[in-house]
N, C-alpha and C positions, 0 to 999 in steps of 0.2 A: 245364282243370286241367292246370297245368304250370309248370315252373321251367326255370332254365339255370344251367349252371356254368361259369367261365370260368378257363381255365389260361394263365399267362403264365412267361416265362423264369425270374423269380426266385422262383417257387413260392408266390404267395399263394392264398389260396383265396377266391374270389368265387362266392357263390352267390345268385341272384335268385329271387324268388317270381314267382308268374304275374302278368301284365299290369304287370310291372316295366319301366322305361325307364333305362338307363344309357348314359353316354357316356364313353369314356376319352379325355381331352384330352392327357394326356402320359404317354409311358412310355418311359424311357431306361434300360438296365441294361447298362452297360459298367464293370463294377467295375475292370478292370484299368487304364482311363483316369480312373478316380475321377468317372464321369459317371453319376449316379443320379437317378432322379425318378419319380414316380407321381402323376397327378390323374384324377380322375374327377368326373362329376356325376350324381347320381340325381335323375331328374325326377320319377318316381313309384313306388310299390311297397316292397318290402322287399329288404333286401341283408344278407347275412351276410358278415362279411369277416374273414379271418385274414391278418395280414400276412406278407409273404415276406421275402426278404433285403434288399430296399430299406428296408422298415420297421426292420429289425435293424440295418443299417450306418448309414443315414442317415435317421432318422424325421424329421427336419425338412423332407425333400424329399418327404413323403407328404401329400396333401391330399384332402379329399372335400367337394364343394359340392352343396348342394340349392337349390332355388328360393328358400328364405329365409335360408340361413346357408353358411358355409364353415368347416370346421374342420380343424386340423391333427392328424395321428394320431400320438400318442406311446406308445400301447398297442398291443397285439397282436391284439385280437379285439374286435368289435363287432357289434350288429344295429341296423340303422336302418330306420324305416318313414316313407315320405314320402307325404302325401295329394296328389292332382293337385290343380293350381291351377285354381280355377274362373274 
């Protein structure tokens, strides 16, 4: 019984359910230099995501991948459930 929360400099909210696996592939937050980007892969489990400043300033620079798809994030909040690959 457990979960995790992750905090990053651009203030998103990432909450993982128990037995979840997540990899952050890319995180760039240098707004003064116009360098922004966030990419992650959810391999299994549940993720609740509320976008931070990167999602507000440059939503095209945010992506989430799973074993079967990749999505670009244009909204601000979603819940994702990924079943483990057998």
